[in-house]
C-alpha positions as CSV (number, residue, x, y, z in Angstrom):
1,M,-32.7,-52.7,36.4
2,P,-31.0,-51.8,33.1
3,M,-29.6,-48.3,32.8
4,T,-31.2,-45.9,30.3
5,P,-28.9,-45.3,27.4
6,P,-27.5,-41.8,27.2
7,E,-29.0,-39.4,24.6
8,T,-27.4,-40.2,21.3
9,P,-26.6,-37.6,18.5
10,S,-27.5,-40.1,15.9
11,I,-29.4,-43.4,15.5
12,R,-29.5,-46.0,12.7
13,I,-33.0,-47.2,11.8
14,A,-34.0,-49.9,9.3
15,A,-37.2,-49.8,7.3
16,V,-38.3,-53.3,6.0
17,Q,-40.5,-54.6,3.3
18,F,-41.5,-58.3,3.0
19,E,-44.2,-60.4,1.4
20,P,-46.4,-61.6,4.2
21,R,-48.9,-64.5,4.4
22,D,-52.5,-64.0,5.4
23,G,-53.1,-65.2,9.0
24,D,-49.8,-67.2,9.1
25,K,-48.2,-65.6,12.2
26,G,-45.5,-68.3,12.3
27,F,-44.2,-67.6,8.8
28,N,-44.4,-63.8,9.2
29,L,-42.5,-63.9,12.5
30,E,-39.8,-66.1,10.9
31,R,-39.4,-63.4,8.2
32,I,-39.4,-60.7,10.8
33,E,-36.6,-62.5,12.7
34,A,-34.5,-63.1,9.6
35,L,-34.8,-59.5,8.5
36,A,-34.3,-58.1,12.0
37,G,-31.1,-60.2,12.3
38,R,-29.9,-58.9,8.9
39,A,-30.6,-55.3,10.0
40,A,-28.7,-55.8,13.2
41,R,-25.7,-57.2,11.3
42,E,-25.7,-54.2,9.0
43,G,-25.6,-51.8,12.0
44,A,-29.2,-50.9,12.6
45,R,-30.3,-50.1,16.2
46,V,-34.0,-50.1,15.4
47,V,-35.9,-52.1,12.8
48,S,-39.5,-51.3,11.7
49,F,-42.0,-53.6,9.8
50,H,-45.3,-52.8,8.2
51,E,-48.9,-52.6,9.5
52,C,-50.2,-55.9,10.8
53,S,-47.0,-57.5,9.6
54,I,-47.4,-60.4,12.1
55,S,-51.1,-61.3,11.5
56,G,-51.7,-60.1,7.9
57,Y,-54.2,-57.3,7.2
58,S,-56.6,-57.1,4.2
59,F,-57.9,-60.6,4.5
60,V,-59.9,-59.8,7.6
61,Q,-62.4,-57.6,5.7
62,T,-65.3,-60.1,6.0
63,F,-64.4,-61.5,9.4
64,D,-67.1,-61.5,12.0
65,K,-66.5,-60.4,15.6
66,Q,-65.6,-63.8,16.9
67,Q,-63.1,-64.4,14.0
68,M,-61.4,-61.1,14.8
69,L,-61.2,-62.0,18.5
70,D,-59.7,-65.4,17.7
71,L,-57.1,-63.8,15.4
72,A,-56.2,-61.0,17.8
73,E,-53.8,-61.3,20.8
74,E,-53.3,-59.6,24.1
75,I,-50.4,-57.1,24.3
76,P,-47.9,-57.6,25.9
77,D,-48.7,-61.1,27.1
78,G,-49.7,-62.6,23.8
79,S,-47.4,-65.1,22.1
80,A,-46.5,-62.8,19.2
81,T,-45.4,-59.9,21.4
82,R,-43.4,-62.3,23.5
83,E,-41.7,-63.6,20.4
84,L,-40.9,-60.0,19.2
85,I,-39.3,-59.4,22.6
86,R,-37.2,-62.6,22.2
87,I,-36.1,-61.5,18.7
88,A,-35.2,-58.0,20.0
89,G,-33.2,-59.5,22.9
90,R,-31.4,-62.0,20.7
91,H,-30.2,-59.3,18.3
92,N,-29.8,-56.5,20.8
93,I,-32.1,-54.2,18.8
94,V,-35.4,-52.4,19.1
95,V,-38.2,-54.0,16.9
96,L,-41.5,-52.5,15.8
97,A,-44.3,-54.6,14.2
98,G,-48.0,-54.7,13.9
99,L,-50.9,-57.1,14.8
100,F,-54.5,-57.2,15.8
101,E,-54.8,-56.7,19.6
102,R,-57.5,-58.1,21.9
103,E,-58.5,-56.3,25.1
104,G,-61.7,-57.7,26.7
105,D,-64.3,-57.7,23.9
106,E,-62.6,-55.1,21.8
107,V,-60.2,-55.5,18.9
108,F,-57.6,-52.9,17.9
109,N,-55.2,-52.5,14.9
110,S,-52.1,-52.1,17.0
111,Y,-48.4,-51.5,16.4
112,V,-45.8,-52.3,19.1
113,C,-42.3,-51.3,19.9
114,V,-40.2,-53.7,22.0
115,D,-36.7,-54.3,23.1
116,G,-35.1,-57.2,24.9
117,N,-36.6,-56.1,28.2
118,G,-40.2,-55.9,27.1
119,L,-42.8,-53.6,25.7
120,V,-41.6,-50.0,25.1
121,A,-44.7,-48.6,23.4
122,R,-48.0,-49.5,21.7
123,H,-50.1,-47.4,19.3
124,R,-53.7,-48.2,18.4
125,K,-54.7,-47.1,14.9
126,L,-56.8,-43.9,15.1
127,H,-58.6,-44.3,11.8
128,T,-59.7,-47.9,11.3
129,F,-61.8,-49.2,8.4
130,V,-60.8,-52.6,7.1
131,N,-63.3,-54.4,9.4
132,P,-66.4,-53.0,11.1
133,H,-65.5,-54.8,14.4
134,L,-62.3,-52.8,15.0
135,T,-62.3,-50.2,17.8
136,P,-60.3,-47.0,16.8
137,G,-57.6,-45.8,19.1
138,S,-58.0,-42.6,21.1
139,A,-54.5,-41.2,21.8
140,F,-51.3,-40.2,20.1
141,T,-48.2,-42.1,21.0
142,V,-44.8,-40.6,21.8
143,F,-42.0,-42.6,23.5
144,D,-38.2,-42.7,23.9
145,I,-35.6,-44.9,22.0
146,D,-32.1,-44.2,23.2
147,G,-32.9,-40.6,24.0
148,W,-34.8,-40.0,20.7
149,K,-38.4,-39.0,20.9
150,C,-40.4,-41.3,18.6
151,G,-44.0,-41.5,17.5
152,I,-46.2,-44.1,15.7
153,L,-49.0,-43.4,13.2
154,I,-50.6,-46.4,11.3
155,C,-51.4,-46.0,7.6
156,Y,-54.5,-43.9,7.3
157,D,-53.5,-42.0,10.4
158,N,-50.8,-40.4,8.3
159,N,-53.2,-39.2,5.6
160,L,-54.6,-36.6,8.0
161,P,-52.0,-33.8,8.4
162,E,-53.4,-33.0,11.9
163,D,-52.3,-36.4,13.2
164,V,-48.7,-36.0,12.1
165,R,-48.6,-32.4,13.4
166,C,-50.0,-33.4,16.8
167,T,-47.4,-36.2,17.2
168,A,-44.6,-33.7,16.3
169,L,-46.0,-31.1,18.7
170,L,-45.9,-33.8,21.4
171,G,-42.1,-34.0,20.8
172,A,-41.6,-36.7,18.2
173,E,-38.4,-36.4,16.2
174,V,-38.9,-39.7,14.4
175,I,-42.4,-41.0,13.3
176,F,-42.8,-44.6,12.3
177,M,-45.4,-44.9,9.6
178,P,-46.3,-48.6,9.0
179,H,-48.7,-49.1,6.0
180,V,-50.4,-51.7,3.9
181,T,-51.1,-49.6,0.8
182,G,-50.4,-48.9,-2.9
183,C,-51.7,-50.4,-6.1
184,L,-55.3,-50.3,-4.9
185,P,-58.5,-49.5,-6.8
186,S,-58.9,-45.8,-7.2
187,V,-60.7,-43.1,-9.1
188,M,-57.5,-41.0,-9.3
189,P,-56.0,-40.8,-12.8
190,G,-53.3,-43.4,-13.4
191,R,-53.9,-45.3,-10.2
192,G,-55.4,-48.8,-9.8
193,V,-54.4,-52.4,-9.2
194,V,-51.3,-54.2,-10.7
195,D,-51.8,-57.4,-12.7
196,P,-50.6,-60.3,-10.5
197,A,-49.0,-61.9,-13.6
198,L,-46.4,-59.2,-13.6
199,W,-45.4,-60.2,-10.0
200,E,-45.2,-63.8,-11.1
201,R,-42.9,-62.9,-14.0
202,R,-40.7,-60.6,-11.9
203,A,-37.6,-62.7,-12.2
204,T,-37.7,-63.1,-16.0
205,D,-39.3,-59.7,-17.0
206,P,-39.0,-57.2,-14.1
207,V,-39.2,-54.0,-16.1
208,P,-43.0,-53.8,-16.6
209,L,-43.5,-54.6,-12.9
210,R,-41.0,-52.0,-11.8
211,M,-42.7,-49.4,-13.9
212,E,-46.1,-50.2,-12.3
213,L,-44.8,-50.2,-8.7
214,N,-42.8,-47.0,-9.1
215,G,-45.4,-45.2,-11.2
216,P,-48.6,-43.5,-10.1
217,K,-50.1,-46.7,-8.7
218,G,-47.4,-47.1,-6.1
219,R,-44.4,-44.9,-5.4
220,G,-45.7,-42.0,-7.5
221,W,-48.8,-41.7,-5.2
222,L,-46.7,-41.8,-2.1
223,M,-44.6,-39.0,-3.4
224,R,-47.7,-36.8,-3.6
225,W,-48.0,-36.5,0.2
226,L,-45.4,-38.5,2.2
227,P,-42.5,-36.0,1.8
228,A,-44.8,-33.2,2.9
229,R,-45.4,-34.9,6.2
230,A,-41.7,-35.0,7.0
231,W,-40.9,-31.5,5.6
232,E,-43.8,-29.6,7.2
233,N,-43.1,-31.0,10.6
234,G,-39.3,-31.4,10.5
235,I,-39.3,-35.1,11.4
236,Y,-37.8,-38.3,10.1
237,A,-40.6,-40.4,8.6
238,V,-40.0,-44.2,8.6
239,F,-42.3,-45.6,5.9
240,T,-42.9,-49.4,5.8
241,N,-45.1,-51.4,3.4
242,P,-45.4,-55.0,2.2
243,I,-44.0,-56.1,-1.1
244,G,-45.7,-58.6,-3.5
245,M,-48.9,-60.4,-3.0
246,E,-51.1,-59.3,-0.1
247,H,-54.6,-60.8,-0.1
248,G,-54.6,-61.3,-3.8
249,Q,-53.3,-57.9,-4.8
250,V,-49.8,-56.7,-5.5
251,R,-48.3,-54.2,-3.0
252,N,-45.4,-51.9,-4.1
253,G,-43.1,-52.0,-1.0
254,N,-41.0,-48.9,-1.4
255,A,-40.0,-49.0,2.3
256,M,-38.0,-45.8,2.9
257,I,-36.8,-43.2,5.4
258,L,-37.4,-39.6,4.6
259,D,-35.4,-36.9,6.4
260,P,-36.7,-33.6,8.0
261,F,-36.2,-31.9,4.6
262,G,-38.7,-34.3,3.0
263,E,-36.0,-35.9,1.0
264,V,-35.8,-39.7,0.5
265,Q,-32.7,-40.6,2.5
266,T,-32.7,-44.4,1.9
267,E,-35.2,-46.7,0.1
268,C,-35.8,-50.3,-0.8
269,H,-35.7,-51.1,-4.6
270,A,-35.7,-54.9,-4.6
271,L,-38.7,-56.7,-6.1
272,G,-38.9,-58.8,-3.0
273,D,-38.0,-58.8,0.7
274,D,-35.5,-56.1,1.5
275,L,-34.5,-53.4,4.0
276,C,-32.8,-50.0,4.0
277,I,-31.0,-48.3,6.8
278,G,-30.9,-44.6,7.5
279,L,-28.7,-42.6,9.8
280,C,-30.9,-40.0,11.7
281,T,-29.0,-37.0,13.1
282,R,-30.2,-34.1,15.2
283,E,-28.3,-31.7,13.0
284,K,-30.9,-32.1,10.3
285,L,-33.7,-31.7,12.8
286,A,-32.3,-28.4,13.9
287,L,-31.9,-27.1,10.4
288,S,-35.2,-28.2,9.0
289,S,-37.9,-25.8,7.8
290,G,-40.5,-27.8,9.7
291,R,-39.0,-27.0,13.1
292,R,-39.2,-23.3,12.2
293,Y,-42.9,-23.7,11.2
294,L,-43.7,-25.4,14.5
295,R,-42.3,-22.3,16.3
296,A,-44.3,-20.0,14.1
297,R,-47.7,-21.4,14.8
298,R,-50.5,-19.2,16.1
299,P,-52.9,-21.6,17.9
300,E,-55.3,-18.8,18.8
301,L,-56.3,-18.8,15.1
302,Y,-56.9,-22.5,14.8
303,G,-60.3,-22.8,16.4
304,P,-61.9,-24.3,13.2
305,L,-59.5,-27.3,13.6
306,T,-61.1,-28.4,16.8
307,A,-64.7,-27.1,16.3
308,A,-67.3,-29.9,16.6
309,S,-68.8,-31.0,13.2
310,D,-72.4,-31.6,12.5
311,Q,-71.3,-34.8,10.8
312,P,-69.8,-37.8,12.5
313,P,-66.3,-38.7,11.5
314,V,-66.1,-41.3,8.7
315,T,-62.9,-43.2,7.8
316,E,-63.1,-44.8,4.4
317,P,-60.6,-45.7,1.8
318,G,-60.9,-44.8,-1.9
319,W,-61.7,-48.4,-2.7
320,R,-64.7,-50.5,-1.9
321,L,-64.5,-52.8,1.1
322,A,-65.5,-56.4,0.8
323,Y,-67.7,-56.4,3.9
324,R,-69.8,-53.6,2.3
325,D,-70.2,-55.7,-0.8
326,R,-71.5,-58.5,1.4
327,T,-74.0,-56.3,3.4
328,S,-75.3,-54.7,0.2
329,S,-75.9,-57.9,-1.7
């Protein structure tokens, strides 16, 4: 049985962005292996990919239950998870990636952490919405990587401050935040989709595209809330997101790692597949304001946070889902 690595004062983590293909697990796993290998060569111990990076994500909006079951796989015995384990073992790293999971007659939006020995952790998205046949997860996820306490929250999970706070209270020092987001239809001023023609012209005329991806449609929106999650909880936030075309829309990438002060420590800037590597240290955790705020909490005052509502919970994005268009027509 392999020995547990000793607690380490620092750890190098890679956040990756790449342009996926809808439903093409073979292609996506090839990109995952190539980028994981690059991360390992550049000194990363851990490499993180975006939400549903293996299977694709937005294209399932109009899938029926059987189509979702056919796309999904068991964890850890499915072929995709086994391939991730092989990749992790080959490069002697820890790999995190997302896919649709099948358990019995239920389908989950899941994100796994593996090393060369097998499955380390799995998180099931708590706030699902992209397809009505998805079952939401029912638990927070905290686990160890080389003595570091880590958590996972998938996309919309991170938009609720309570989810990040609870994961931090369970001990997480690093929270992996895989997304498929940005450049979506929105009622917010300045937001909306990006013209795909700009992506097609990225090699010859990159400036207009870069302005769109880094403006309020993409990175600017992230900067409204993502640094706050890291700062208010005193955690490292590992944000991942696809770049380029994803189900007919442009995604902005901007994979990055934020430190416990809410500062962007490292970030991808390429208009294409890329990765960035951040060094996470416990010194920053100890000095962060968020760690002081956690100790200052007065839970006896927080009854309204857990009081039952007279309305059922509703998870919905700020853009209209294709399956709702189908049912309303």
